[in-house]
Backbone as CSV, one residue per row, in Angstrom:
resi,resn,N_x,N_y,N_z,CA_x,CA_y,CA_z,C_x,C_y,C_z
1,MET,-25.820,165.601,43.474,-27.191,165.175,43.352,-27.409,164.114,44.373
2,LYS,-28.376,164.225,45.287,-28.547,163.272,46.425,-30.054,162.790,46.351
3,ILE,-30.282,161.507,46.278,-31.616,160.932,46.279,-31.862,160.183,47.579
4,THR,-32.991,160.091,48.089,-33.227,159.497,49.379,-33.853,158.117,49.088
5,PRO,-33.079,157.106,48.814,-33.610,155.742,48.496,-34.193,154.988,49.642
6,THR,-33.719,155.181,50.832,-34.166,154.442,52.080,-35.643,154.595,52.305
7,LEU,-36.067,155.825,52.382,-37.419,156.169,52.595,-38.367,155.644,51.473
8,SER,-37.780,155.764,50.285,-38.564,155.333,49.095,-38.825,153.800,49.241
9,LYS,-37.791,153.051,49.599,-37.962,151.601,49.758,-38.991,151.255,50.810
10,ILE,-38.960,151.928,51.893,-39.861,151.648,52.990,-41.297,151.893,52.541
11,ARG,-41.462,152.984,51.913,-42.808,153.402,51.390,-43.299,152.420,50.309
12,LEU,-42.388,151.958,49.387,-42.804,151.013,48.421,-43.205,149.650,48.997
13,ALA,-42.430,149.231,50.072,-42.796,147.995,50.719,-44.132,148.058,51.387
14,ARG,-44.420,149.212,52.119,-45.720,149.423,52.738,-46.860,149.421,51.608
15,LEU,-46.543,150.037,50.520,-47.520,150.065,49.480,-47.796,148.677,48.941
16,LYS,-46.730,147.837,48.771,-46.917,146.535,48.274,-47.815,145.666,49.204
17,THR,-47.589,145.839,50.545,-48.316,145.141,51.543,-49.811,145.490,51.521
18,LEU,-50.053,146.761,51.321,-51.488,147.158,51.241,-52.133,146.641,49.993
19,LEU,-51.457,146.644,48.947,-51.974,146.244,47.624,-52.196,144.669,47.570
20,SER,-51.462,144.014,48.388,-51.515,142.485,48.344,-52.781,142.018,48.979
21,ASN,-53.416,142.876,49.818,-54.704,142.463,50.418,-55.760,142.309,49.373
22,SER,-56.745,141.475,49.623,-57.856,141.244,48.642,-58.626,142.536,48.557
23,ALA,-59.328,142.690,47.395,-60.028,143.942,47.146,-61.111,144.166,48.200
24,ASP,-61.746,143.165,48.732,-62.778,143.362,49.669,-62.340,143.866,51.061
25,LYS,-61.021,143.696,51.286,-60.460,144.110,52.592,-59.893,145.479,52.546
26,ILE,-59.812,146.079,51.360,-59.215,147.391,51.199,-60.333,148.435,51.571
27,SER,-60.086,149.213,52.581,-61.004,150.208,53.068,-60.658,151.619,52.468
28,TRP,-61.519,152.534,52.684,-61.232,153.895,52.237,-59.968,154.440,52.898
29,LYS,-59.794,154.030,54.127,-58.594,154.483,54.843,-57.351,153.945,54.198
30,SER,-57.412,152.670,53.760,-56.294,152.053,53.068,-55.962,152.781,51.774
31,ILE,-57.063,153.078,51.063,-56.932,153.730,49.735,-56.290,155.144,49.973
32,LEU,-56.640,155.827,51.004,-56.060,157.177,51.350,-54.615,157.014,51.682
33,ILE,-54.304,155.960,52.451,-52.849,155.692,52.791,-52.021,155.447,51.572
34,ILE,-52.613,154.629,50.663,-51.981,154.269,49.469,-51.679,155.504,48.626
35,GLY,-52.663,156.383,48.545,-52.455,157.639,47.805,-51.338,158.466,48.351
36,VAL,-51.290,158.605,49.597,-50.260,159.441,50.241,-48.907,158.801,50.108
37,LEU,-48.818,157.472,50.184,-47.623,156.768,49.966,-47.041,156.947,48.522
38,VAL,-47.953,156.974,47.525,-47.523,157.129,46.185,-47.030,158.576,45.947
39,ILE,-47.665,159.506,46.564,-47.239,160.939,46.396,-45.840,161.136,47.047
40,LEU,-45.734,160.624,48.341,-44.449,160.783,49.004,-43.361,160.079,48.284
41,THR,-43.607,158.867,47.828,-42.610,158.108,47.111,-42.030,158.792,45.807
42,LEU,-43.048,159.304,45.050,-42.645,159.978,43.740,-41.891,161.273,44.116
43,SER,-42.282,161.965,45.178,-41.609,163.151,45.622,-40.138,162.920,46.017
44,SER,-39.966,161.817,46.735,-38.599,161.536,47.270,-37.753,161.025,46.169
45,LEU,-38.293,160.338,45.122,-37.491,159.904,44.075,-37.059,161.032,43.193
46,CYS,-37.875,162.117,43.143,-37.488,163.267,42.343,-36.690,164.315,43.129
47,TYR,-36.450,164.087,44.462,-35.737,165.073,45.223,-34.304,165.252,44.860
48,VAL,-33.927,166.445,44.618,-32.504,166.733,44.397,-32.058,167.875,45.261
49,THR,-30.853,167.678,45.934,-30.419,168.657,46.814,-30.135,169.920,45.988
50,PRO,-30.727,171.096,46.344,-30.541,172.278,45.555,-29.070,172.759,45.613
51,CYS,-28.664,173.277,44.493,-27.279,173.742,44.357,-27.152,175.117,45.003
52,PRO,-26.069,175.498,45.581,-25.918,176.842,46.119,-26.075,177.864,44.984
53,LYS,-26.625,179.047,45.412,-26.693,180.149,44.391,-25.328,180.858,44.448
54,ARG,-24.661,180.756,43.307,-23.341,181.318,43.215,-23.159,182.120,41.986
55,TYR,-22.425,183.271,42.039,-22.174,184.054,40.860,-20.616,184.200,40.677
56,VAL,-20.259,184.482,39.428,-18.886,184.532,39.053,-18.532,185.850,38.447
57,VAL,-17.396,186.357,38.903,-16.844,187.575,38.232,-15.541,187.015,37.513
58,PHE,-15.543,187.123,36.233,-14.461,186.609,35.445,-13.685,187.720,34.782
59,ALA,-12.381,187.788,35.176,-11.539,188.868,34.708,-10.706,188.424,33.514
60,GLY,-10.629,189.333,32.479,-9.897,188.909,31.259,-9.111,190.040,30.611
61,TYR,-8.227,189.651,29.768,-7.419,190.607,28.985,-7.064,189.983,27.651
62,ASN,-7.207,190.759,26.497,-6.795,190.233,25.293,-6.285,191.498,24.471
63,ALA,-5.002,191.543,24.197,-4.423,192.716,23.535,-5.009,192.970,22.091
64,ASN,-5.502,191.896,21.465,-6.111,192.030,20.073,-7.593,192.158,20.085
65,GLY,-8.159,192.278,21.277,-9.633,192.424,21.314,-10.358,191.209,20.872
66,GLU,-9.794,189.981,20.999,-10.412,188.805,20.533,-10.922,188.026,21.702
67,LEU,-11.755,187.000,21.385,-12.215,186.092,22.380,-11.527,184.751,22.171
68,ALA,-10.544,184.409,22.985,-9.794,183.116,22.784,-10.718,181.971,22.996
69,PRO,-10.539,180.930,22.310,-11.446,179.699,22.450,-11.420,179.085,23.870
70,TYR,-10.232,179.111,24.485,-10.150,178.591,25.826,-10.895,179.443,26.835
71,VAL,-10.967,180.779,26.623,-11.754,181.658,27.466,-13.240,181.428,27.328
72,LYS,-13.705,181.287,26.132,-15.071,180.941,25.881,-15.499,179.612,26.505
73,ARG,-14.671,178.615,26.357,-15.003,177.349,27.067,-14.961,177.429,28.523
74,TYR,-13.986,178.134,29.098,-13.942,178.383,30.502,-15.230,178.970,31.105
75,ILE,-15.682,180.072,30.396,-16.803,180.745,30.846,-18.098,179.910,30.722
76,LYS,-18.188,179.075,29.634,-19.261,178.208,29.426,-19.304,177.127,30.563
77,LYS,-18.187,176.656,30.982,-18.139,175.600,32.091,-18.475,176.346,33.416
78,LEU,-18.065,177.553,33.622,-18.444,178.218,34.867,-19.966,178.382,34.918
79,ASN,-20.630,178.633,33.836,-22.102,178.698,33.765,-22.756,177.472,34.357
80,GLU,-22.076,176.253,34.102,-22.677,175.010,34.494,-22.748,174.859,36.017
81,ILE,-21.857,175.599,36.749,-21.795,175.411,38.210,-22.253,176.732,38.910
82,SER,-22.855,177.597,38.148,-23.152,178.972,38.754,-24.478,179.514,38.284
83,SER,-24.921,180.547,38.894,-26.182,181.203,38.473,-25.978,182.273,37.436
84,GLY,-24.693,182.562,37.155,-24.351,183.451,36.057,-23.001,183.984,36.185
85,VAL,-22.414,184.514,35.066,-21.086,184.949,35.033,-21.108,186.478,34.521
86,VAL,-20.415,187.318,35.293,-20.072,188.666,34.908,-18.683,188.764,34.308
87,TYR,-18.523,189.146,33.064,-17.276,189.119,32.341,-16.779,190.610,32.260
88,ILE,-15.595,190.842,32.953,-15.008,192.222,32.834,-13.589,192.124,32.295
89,THR,-13.330,192.792,31.250,-11.959,192.764,30.699,-11.268,194.103,30.929
90,ASP,-9.948,194.013,30.956,-9.137,195.283,31.065,-8.581,195.581,29.685
91,SER,-9.418,195.424,28.673,-9.024,195.713,27.311,-10.328,195.721,26.490
92,PRO,-10.374,196.374,25.386,-11.476,196.433,24.497,-11.746,194.973,23.938
93,LEU,-12.954,194.719,23.570,-13.349,193.461,22.987,-14.168,193.713,21.727
94,SER,-13.815,193.120,20.616,-14.455,193.372,19.398,-15.926,193.124,19.401
95,GLU,-16.684,193.767,18.543,-18.149,193.594,18.513,-18.517,192.091,18.270
96,GLN,-17.696,191.463,17.361,-17.998,190.090,17.072,-17.757,189.172,18.288
97,ALA,-16.722,189.533,19.047,-16.435,188.782,20.262,-17.505,188.978,21.235
98,GLN,-18.019,190.208,21.392,-19.065,190.532,22.334,-20.312,189.740,22.051
99,LYS,-20.662,189.656,20.789,-21.794,188.889,20.375,-21.605,187.415,20.630
100,GLU,-20.423,186.896,20.404,-20.160,185.502,20.641,-20.285,185.094,22.068
101,ILE,-19.834,185.943,22.969,-19.857,185.584,24.428,-21.180,185.959,25.079
102,ALA,-21.914,186.810,24.457,-23.222,187.373,25.090,-24.133,186.251,25.617
103,PRO,-24.346,185.162,24.978,-25.238,184.128,25.566,-24.824,183.583,26.836
104,TYR,-23.522,183.771,27.237,-23.035,183.029,28.399,-22.676,183.948,29.513
105,VAL,-23.005,185.264,29.430,-22.748,186.179,30.517,-24.022,187.006,30.838
106,LEU,-24.078,187.312,32.168,-25.168,188.154,32.681,-24.875,189.615,32.262
107,HIS,-23.585,189.961,32.379,-23.286,191.323,32.123,-21.796,191.361,31.712
108,GLY,-21.449,192.340,30.844,-20.044,192.430,30.361,-19.616,193.944,30.214
109,GLU,-18.361,194.117,30.630,-17.786,195.461,30.432,-16.394,195.209,29.740
110,TYR,-16.230,195.817,28.587,-15.064,195.565,27.770,-14.309,196.854,27.439
111,GLN,-13.504,197.299,28.300,-12.719,198.487,28.055,-11.511,198.556,28.983
112,ARG,-10.535,199.275,28.586,-9.298,199.416,29.406,-9.621,200.206,30.630
113,HIS,-9.335,199.680,31.765,-9.435,200.413,33.173,-8.113,200.546,33.839
114,GLY,-7.122,199.729,33.406,-5.809,199.885,33.980,-5.543,199.359,35.344
115,GLU,-6.473,198.542,35.881,-6.314,198.041,37.197,-6.234,196.444,37.205
116,TYR,-5.893,195.913,36.091,-5.670,194.484,35.941,-6.822,193.671,36.484
117,ASP,-6.543,192.470,36.939,-7.618,191.504,37.310,-8.343,192.049,38.530
118,TRP,-7.628,192.628,39.468,-8.389,193.115,40.650,-9.315,194.268,40.388
119,GLY,-8.974,195.071,39.422,-9.851,196.090,38.981,-11.151,195.532,38.299
120,SER,-10.992,194.416,37.632,-12.084,193.667,37.004,-12.938,193.074,38.080
121,TYR,-12.265,192.391,39.054,-13.022,191.842,40.184,-13.873,192.898,40.897
122,LYS,-13.266,194.098,41.097,-13.929,195.162,41.774,-15.190,195.548,41.015
123,ARG,-15.070,195.740,39.725,-16.169,196.249,38.866,-17.312,195.189,38.851
124,GLY,-16.868,193.939,38.721,-17.938,192.884,38.645,-18.650,192.705,40.000
125,TYR,-17.901,192.798,41.107,-18.493,192.761,42.410,-19.451,193.907,42.609
126,GLU,-19.106,195.179,42.167,-19.996,196.316,42.310,-21.203,196.151,41.490
127,TRP,-21.138,195.595,40.333,-22.343,195.417,39.477,-23.263,194.402,40.098
128,LEU,-22.732,193.249,40.619,-23.633,192.300,41.300,-24.266,192.908,42.513
129,LYS,-23.480,193.648,43.226,-24.076,194.290,44.507,-25.147,195.286,44.124
130,THR,-24.818,196.126,43.134,-25.769,197.168,42.777,-27.075,196.589,42.262
131,ASN,-27.042,195.476,41.662,-28.205,194.833,41.068,-28.799,193.780,42.078
132,HIS,-28.365,193.856,43.337,-28.947,193.124,44.394,-28.816,191.600,44.209
133,MET,-27.817,191.128,43.454,-27.703,189.688,43.266,-26.891,188.988,44.317
134,LEU,-26.177,189.846,45.131,-25.372,189.187,46.204,-26.179,189.109,47.496
135,GLU,-27.318,189.638,47.570,-28.070,189.679,48.812,-28.476,188.219,49.313
136,ASN,-28.787,187.348,48.391,-29.129,186.047,48.732,-28.145,185.008,48.127
137,ALA,-26.924,185.462,47.718,-25.969,184.561,47.136,-25.311,183.713,48.217
138,ASP,-25.094,182.463,47.846,-24.296,181.618,48.785,-22.813,181.672,48.599
139,GLU,-22.394,181.926,47.293,-21.092,181.931,46.997,-20.731,182.992,45.882
140,LEU,-19.608,183.573,45.926,-19.189,184.531,44.922,-17.739,184.074,44.500
141,ILE,-17.568,183.857,43.190,-16.319,183.363,42.606,-15.615,184.439,41.872
142,PHE,-14.319,184.607,42.149,-13.387,185.413,41.360,-12.523,184.459,40.530
143,ALA,-12.578,184.672,39.287,-11.683,183.807,38.397,-11.098,184.704,37.270
144,ASN,-10.013,184.238,36.644,-9.438,184.982,35.547,-8.947,184.098,34.477
145,ASP,-8.566,184.742,33.308,-8.206,183.986,32.161,-6.755,183.589,32.030
146,SER,-6.052,183.497,33.242,-4.622,183.072,33.248,-4.460,181.581,33.185
147,CYS,-5.626,180.797,33.117,-5.509,179.349,33.171,-6.326,178.750,32.033
148,TYR,-5.973,177.548,31.622,-6.824,176.637,30.962,-7.664,175.938,31.980
149,ALA,-8.979,175.902,31.893,-9.847,175.336,32.879,-11.195,175.109,32.283
150,PRO,-11.956,174.075,32.820,-11.400,172.998,33.643,-10.728,171.923,32.711
151,LEU,-9.868,171.153,33.314,-9.232,170.133,32.471,-10.245,169.038,32.176
152,GLN,-11.123,168.733,33.156,-12.213,167.809,32.911,-13.558,168.445,33.262
153,SER,-13.734,168.638,34.609,-15.032,169.229,35.061,-14.812,169.922,36.423
154,PHE,-15.637,170.995,36.667,-15.536,171.638,37.957,-16.398,170.896,39.046
155,ARG,-17.348,170.121,38.599,-18.301,169.525,39.487,-17.723,168.733,40.615
156,PRO,-16.796,167.866,40.411,-16.222,167.116,41.548,-15.587,167.964,42.634
157,MET,-14.906,169.043,42.093,-14.235,169.955,43.109,-15.221,170.701,43.914
158,PHE,-16.324,171.159,43.295,-17.360,171.906,44.039,-18.106,170.930,44.974
159,LYS,-18.289,169.707,44.536,-18.991,168.748,45.348,-18.171,168.443,46.596
160,LYS,-16.878,168.285,46.520,-16.081,168.085,47.651,-15.991,169.275,48.581
161,MET,-15.854,170.478,48.021,-15.663,171.666,48.869,-16.993,172.115,49.434
162,ARG,-18.084,171.693,48.924,-19.459,172.027,49.468,-19.609,171.597,50.870
163,HIS,-19.009,170.505,51.180,-19.159,169.914,52.595,-18.035,170.319,53.552
164,ILE,-17.209,171.231,53.124,-16.100,171.775,53.974,-16.574,173.110,54.548
165,GLY,-16.750,173.139,55.857,-17.312,174.401,56.488,-16.335,175.524,56.701
166,VAL,-15.981,176.215,55.606,-15.126,177.391,55.737,-15.831,178.541,55.137
167,ASP,-15.298,179.747,55.416,-15.969,180.967,54.901,-15.504,181.415,53.471
168,PHE,-14.299,181.028,53.170,-13.876,181.175,51.793,-12.724,180.201,51.443
169,TRP,-12.513,179.938,50.190,-11.467,178.978,49.804,-10.998,179.357,48.426
170,GLY,-9.904,178.715,48.024,-9.280,178.869,46.637,-8.743,177.558,46.153
171,ASN,-8.248,177.620,44.957,-7.726,176.316,44.434,-6.366,176.016,45.011
172,THR,-5.468,176.966,45.078,-4.123,176.714,45.574,-3.709,177.915,46.610
173,GLN,-2.739,177.580,47.421,-2.232,178.571,48.334,-0.706,178.662,48.125
174,ASN,-0.108,179.867,48.439,1.317,180.091,48.306,1.817,180.603,49.616
175,GLN,3.139,180.337,49.892,3.726,180.717,51.158,4.583,181.988,51.050
176,LYS,4.759,182.413,49.802,5.619,183.610,49.576,5.090,184.837,50.263
177,PHE,5.963,185.474,51.084,5.600,186.646,51.927,4.765,186.260,53.101
178,ASN,3.645,185.643,52.835,2.766,185.057,53.935,1.845,183.998,53.271
179,GLN,1.300,183.145,54.137,0.364,182.272,53.598,-0.879,182.832,53.041
180,HIS,-1.184,182.560,51.812,-2.335,183.179,51.178,-2.872,182.382,50.029
181,LEU,-4.136,182.541,49.666,-4.812,181.901,48.613,-4.347,182.714,47.289
182,GLN,-4.120,181.967,46.263,-3.804,182.546,44.940,-5.061,183.068,44.285
183,SER,-4.964,184.215,43.676,-6.210,184.948,43.268,-6.712,184.596,41.888
184,TYR,-6.180,183.559,41.239,-6.729,183.184,39.861,-8.007,182.464,40.074
185,PHE,-8.316,181.941,41.316,-9.595,181.242,41.537,-9.923,181.320,42.977
186,LEU,-10.885,182.167,43.368,-11.283,182.362,44.793,-12.744,182.218,44.929
187,VAL,-13.223,181.568,45.999,-14.637,181.401,46.295,-14.975,181.918,47.677
188,PHE,-15.849,182.899,47.729,-16.227,183.496,49.018,-17.709,183.136,49.353
189,ARG,-17.887,182.775,50.571,-19.248,182.387,50.987,-19.929,183.467,51.692
190,ARG,-21.137,183.254,52.099,-22.041,184.354,52.563,-21.476,185.192,53.719
191,PRO,-20.788,184.618,54.684,-20.208,185.534,55.745,-19.296,186.555,55.192
192,VAL,-18.451,186.164,54.285,-17.507,187.147,53.653,-18.242,188.030,52.684
193,ILE,-19.138,187.549,51.924,-19.920,188.375,50.910,-20.577,189.486,51.619
194,ASN,-21.133,189.229,52.817,-21.859,190.215,53.591,-20.977,191.048,54.512
195,SER,-19.672,190.861,54.482,-18.800,191.560,55.349,-18.547,192.947,54.901
196,LYS,-18.699,193.941,55.793,-18.386,195.307,55.431,-16.960,195.543,55.201
197,THR,-16.119,194.785,55.926,-14.659,194.889,55.664,-14.263,194.385,54.300
198,PHE,-14.893,193.328,53.888,-14.657,192.816,52.457,-15.100,193.873,51.498
199,ALA,-16.227,194.479,51.723,-16.728,195.526,50.786,-15.766,196.727,50.731
200,THR,-15.252,197.066,51.871,-14.281,198.182,51.925,-13.066,197.866,51.197
201,PHE,-12.614,196.652,51.432,-11.363,196.149,50.686,-11.566,196.187,49.152
202,MET,-12.724,195.754,48.659,-12.986,195.730,47.272,-13.121,197.163,46.702
203,ASN,-13.775,197.993,47.482,-14.033,199.389,47.004,-12.731,200.164,46.883
204,ASN,-11.694,199.796,47.744,-10.479,200.526,47.761,-9.474,200.098,46.746
205,ILE,-9.805,199.088,45.943,-8.855,198.698,44.870,-8.690,199.866,43.898
206,LYS,-7.436,200.119,43.577,-7.186,201.283,42.699,-5.956,200.998,41.841
207,LYS,-5.721,201.826,40.933,-4.627,201.669,39.903,-3.314,201.827,40.707
208,GLN,-2.380,200.862,40.378,-1.096,200.828,41.012,0.031,201.239,40.052
209,PRO,1.095,201.774,40.494,2.133,202.187,39.601,2.949,201.051,38.954
210,ASP,2.875,199.856,39.635,3.584,198.737,39.154,2.741,197.475,39.224
211,HIS,2.801,196.542,38.268,1.992,195.380,38.284,2.124,194.516,39.463
212,SER,3.350,194.402,39.941,3.657,193.549,41.137,2.860,194.000,42.372
213,LEU,2.503,195.289,42.396,1.795,195.722,43.604,0.355,195.218,43.679
214,TYR,-0.175,194.746,42.544,-1.506,194.168,42.571,-1.504,192.866,43.268
215,ILE,-0.297,192.166,43.293,-0.120,190.940,44.072,0.166,191.179,45.513
216,THR,1.045,192.193,45.793,1.421,192.434,47.191,0.299,193.201,48.006
217,GLU,-0.438,194.035,47.235,-1.454,194.843,47.922,-2.784,194.124,48.028
218,TYR,-3.080,193.200,47.124,-4.471,192.625,47.131,-4.403,191.130,47.327
219,GLU,-3.672,190.373,46.450,-3.710,188.933,46.600,-3.139,188.488,47.946
220,ILE,-1.913,189.055,48.269,-1.149,188.576,49.489,-1.856,189.117,50.776
221,LYS,-2.503,190.234,50.727,-3.057,190.818,51.917,-4.515,190.318,52.273
222,LEU,-5.252,189.861,51.257,-6.635,189.532,51.493,-6.770,188.342,52.431
223,THR,-6.146,187.282,52.219,-6.251,186.075,53.086,-6.024,186.336,54.589
224,PRO,-4.851,186.926,54.882,-4.623,187.184,56.360,-5.548,188.183,56.908
225,MET,-6.000,189.090,56.128,-6.905,190.205,56.549,-8.253,189.537,57.014
226,LEU,-8.750,188.630,56.188,-10.024,187.984,56.491,-9.791,187.013,57.644
227,GLU,-8.678,186.310,57.652,-8.387,185.360,58.764,-8.254,186.078,60.127
228,ASN,-7.772,187.234,60.108,-7.603,188.051,61.396,-8.997,188.476,61.883
229,LEU,-9.962,188.503,60.942,-11.312,188.931,61.404,-12.091,187.692,61.882
230,GLY,-11.466,186.558,61.792,-12.128,185.336,62.250,-12.683,184.432,61.252
231,TYR,-12.522,184.794,59.914,-13.108,183.966,58.868,-12.106,182.822,58.534
232,THR,-12.762,181.640,58.301,-11.897,180.464,58.107,-11.710,180.187,56.641
233,TRP,-10.621,179.512,56.289,-10.365,179.249,54.829,-9.526,178.088,54.684
234,VAL,-9.534,177.563,53.517,-8.717,176.353,53.086,-8.485,176.382,51.575
235,SER,-7.485,175.739,51.085,-7.310,175.546,49.693,-7.683,174.232,49.260
236,TYR,-8.269,174.098,48.065,-8.688,172.743,47.509,-7.440,171.834,47.432
237,ILE,-6.352,172.370,46.907,-5.135,171.607,46.836,-4.328,172.028,48.095
238,PRO,-4.029,171.075,48.895,-3.227,171.419,50.245,-1.856,171.885,49.875
239,ASN,-1.325,172.652,50.831,0.061,173.148,50.651,1.068,171.969,50.673
240,PHE,1.753,171.863,49.539,2.750,170.753,49.484,4.077,171.306,48.963
241,SER,4.193,172.516,48.541,5.432,172.994,47.943,6.430,173.647,48.931
242,SER,6.095,173.748,50.239,6.970,174.316,51.162,8.270,173.584,51.314
243,GLU,8.055,172.268,51.272,9.261,171.424,51.355,10.190,171.590,50.160
244,GLN,9.552,171.800,48.971,10.297,172.013,47.790,11.093,173.439,47.841
245,ALA,10.434,174.358,48.477,11.137,175.625,48.669,12.399,175.549,49.542
246,GLU,12.295,174.608,50.519,13.478,174.462,51.354,14.621,173.759,50.629
247,LEU,14.296,173.174,49.530,15.354,172.531,48.685,15.835,173.489,47.581
248,GLY,15.353,174.760,47.678,15.774,175.801,46.711,14.978,175.765,45.426
249,LYS,13.849,175.013,45.415,12.951,175.013,44.240,11.820,176.000,44.405
250,SER,11.104,176.138,43.370,9.944,177.079,43.396,8.953,176.716,44.477
251,GLU,8.471,177.702,45.199,7.423,177.540,46.201,6.026,177.749,45.704
252,ASP,5.896,178.116,44.419,4.634,178.220,43.747,4.089,176.872,43.412
253,PRO,2.982,176.393,43.927,2.451,175.062,43.579,2.251,174.935,42.116
254,ASN,1.946,175.971,41.310,1.695,175.832,39.912,3.015,175.484,39.101
255,SER,4.112,175.480,39.904,5.352,175.016,39.207,5.438,173.492,39.079
256,TYR,4.465,172.855,39.589,4.416,171.365,39.680,3.101,170.940,39.054
257,PRO,2.846,171.237,37.785,1.555,171.034,37.185,1.128,169.560,37.005
258,LEU,2.138,168.661,36.686,1.795,167.256,36.584,1.410,166.647,37.942
259,THR,2.121,167.035,38.930,1.787,166.490,40.262,0.389,167.022,40.706
260,LEU,0.063,168.294,40.465,-1.148,168.794,40.806,-2.344,168.078,40.167
261,ILE,-2.180,167.771,38.915,-3.185,167.107,38.106,-3.367,165.633,38.513
262,LYS,-2.257,164.899,38.603,-2.324,163.482,38.807,-2.626,163.138,40.330
263,GLU,-2.111,163.844,41.255,-2.267,163.520,42.657,-3.346,164.298,43.328
264,TYR,-3.768,165.494,42.857,-4.692,166.293,43.483,-5.904,166.689,42.668
265,HIS,-5.985,166.052,41.420,-7.150,166.315,40.523,-7.343,167.796,40.228
266,ASN,-6.256,168.482,40.034,-6.313,169.891,39.704,-7.038,170.117,38.338
267,GLN,-7.899,171.117,38.334,-8.717,171.441,37.076,-8.098,172.668,36.433
268,PHE,-6.989,173.198,36.852,-6.457,174.407,36.309,-5.038,174.185,35.824
269,LEU,-4.687,174.833,34.728,-3.323,174.772,34.225,-2.920,176.105,33.796
270,LYS,-1.982,176.721,34.491,-1.504,178.062,34.182,-0.919,178.158,32.789
271,ARG,-1.346,179.178,31.980,-0.807,179.365,30.709,0.630,179.728,30.720
272,ARG,1.094,180.324,31.835,2.499,180.651,32.010,3.365,179.425,32.028
273,THR,2.754,178.248,32.208,3.573,177.035,32.152,4.376,176.877,30.909
274,PHE,3.882,177.505,29.819,4.515,177.341,28.466,5.194,178.664,28.059
275,THR,5.459,179.549,29.071,6.232,180.713,28.799,7.484,180.679,29.745
276,GLU,8.155,181.734,29.801,9.331,181.773,30.698,8.964,182.532,32.044
277,LYS,7.721,182.807,32.203,7.283,183.655,33.313,7.078,182.777,34.600
278,LEU,6.931,181.484,34.435,6.706,180.661,35.588,7.764,179.525,35.636
279,PRO,8.514,179.376,36.617,9.501,178.226,36.701,8.789,176.925,36.864
280,ILE,9.079,176.039,35.902,8.413,174.705,36.009,9.450,173.640,36.428
281,GLU,9.099,172.961,37.462,10.007,172.007,38.036,9.806,170.578,37.626
282,GLU,8.979,170.448,36.593,8.666,169.052,36.136,8.810,169.011,34.495
283,ASP,8.808,167.790,34.083,9.022,167.616,32.643,7.772,168.023,31.807
284,LYS,7.967,169.040,30.942,6.834,169.526,30.186,6.359,168.531,29.133
285,LYS,7.291,167.683,28.655,6.909,166.700,27.659,5.962,165.637,28.297
286,ALA,6.330,165.245,29.518,5.459,164.291,30.253,4.096,164.889,30.620
287,LEU,4.071,166.208,30.858,2.836,166.903,31.137,1.963,166.868,29.879
288,LEU,2.516,167.223,28.746,1.786,167.354,27.532,1.261,165.901,27.105
289,SER,2.073,164.889,27.374,1.688,163.580,26.975,0.470,163.124,27.847
290,TYR,0.531,163.492,29.098,-0.612,163.157,29.950,-1.825,163.935,29.567
291,LEU,-1.723,165.168,29.230,-2.854,165.967,28.799,-3.498,165.450,27.503
292,GLN,-2.642,165.046,26.600,-3.117,164.499,25.341,-4.027,163.322,25.521
293,GLN,-3.714,162.514,26.527,-4.489,161.335,26.786,-5.626,161.554,27.690
294,HIS,-5.549,162.445,28.670,-6.539,162.570,29.770,-7.348,163.945,29.623
295,ALA,-6.773,164.936,28.948,-7.529,166.193,28.808,-7.313,166.709,27.401
296,PRO,-7.785,165.991,26.389,-7.463,166.302,25.014,-7.878,167.767,24.580
297,THR,-9.023,168.241,25.074,-9.451,169.632,24.749,-8.407,170.634,25.158
298,THR,-7.938,170.458,26.414,-6.918,171.394,26.827,-5.641,171.229,26.045
299,TYR,-5.351,169.963,25.793,-4.092,169.797,24.915,-4.142,170.501,23.633
300,ASN,-5.385,170.470,22.973,-5.490,171.100,21.635,-5.528,172.608,21.809
301,GLU,-6.001,173.168,22.953,-5.933,174.582,23.229,-4.512,175.041,23.315
302,ILE,-3.698,174.307,24.006,-2.267,174.619,24.197,-1.555,174.536,22.824
303,LYS,-1.910,173.498,22.095,-1.281,173.344,20.760,-1.589,174.556,19.800
304,ALA,-2.763,175.146,19.965,-3.180,176.229,19.152,-2.491,177.500,19.598
305,ASP,-2.283,177.656,20.920,-1.726,178.843,21.537,-0.245,178.877,21.472
306,PHE,0.395,177.643,21.616,1.868,177.553,21.667,2.320,176.496,20.788
307,PRO,2.177,176.656,19.406,2.530,175.700,18.499,4.003,175.197,18.467
308,SER,4.845,176.140,18.856,6.284,175.700,18.960,6.531,174.792,20.100
309,THR,5.671,174.799,21.113,5.877,173.967,22.299,5.372,172.536,22.062
310,VAL,4.276,172.450,21.340,3.740,171.127,21.076,4.012,170.729,19.644
311,GLN,4.899,169.796,19.570,5.339,169.309,18.269,4.471,168.190,17.786
């Protein structure tokens, strides 16, 4: 939110000078000038920089057909920084869950398609495109339910990234295989949204025989493909884990959750942090203690999902 106080102060000072004249010295010309100054001053005080028009495709999965509380909160928070959310799951969603989430989504598709998150991204992208919502969109977000988010608020992150002139960005990057943005949170701007190559890439997403191929075929290939076409990119959190990899530690930045949160104001926490699927190189107890104090909502969500982890 940006207000223009300097012009307002100048106009107010001019208005004060005019009004300080005696009544008999005020001409019709002065009255007209006063009126114009009043209108301009009120307009400038009410001026707010318009937010970019952005849409979200949110990919989800729930084996029980339920709507997890952290997912509902995540989608509600995405609504605060977007023009609308399209929610696509790779699993059925109960009628009650569909009714519960309906006020917060533009469109929802809740059935098994077998193409994991990238299949959901594809379907949401196609729906937005078919309904002409991407024609004037400034940004398109791909996000999924693999994280607790936001820990506090998305607004500071988007405020910072708004002034960085790149064609697409993500929250974190990884060096494994090649340098690429991680696909749990990606933001594409108009040059990429309107790219025919990007459209072809999305349309060619298909069912893979193994889950790992969704990473190698789509996540790992997308960043260098767009970069080779001349599109620029950056990650909100800079690459810092390459040095750790040289020491034999994990090169995934999400393996260092406390560092990401404290030093880089990260708003995402991978749910795999509390499973055996992600190597964590930091003290989980210290992480939970920090969350309890600084992100109590997320702490309570973790406590509900992983009761044996949070004592």
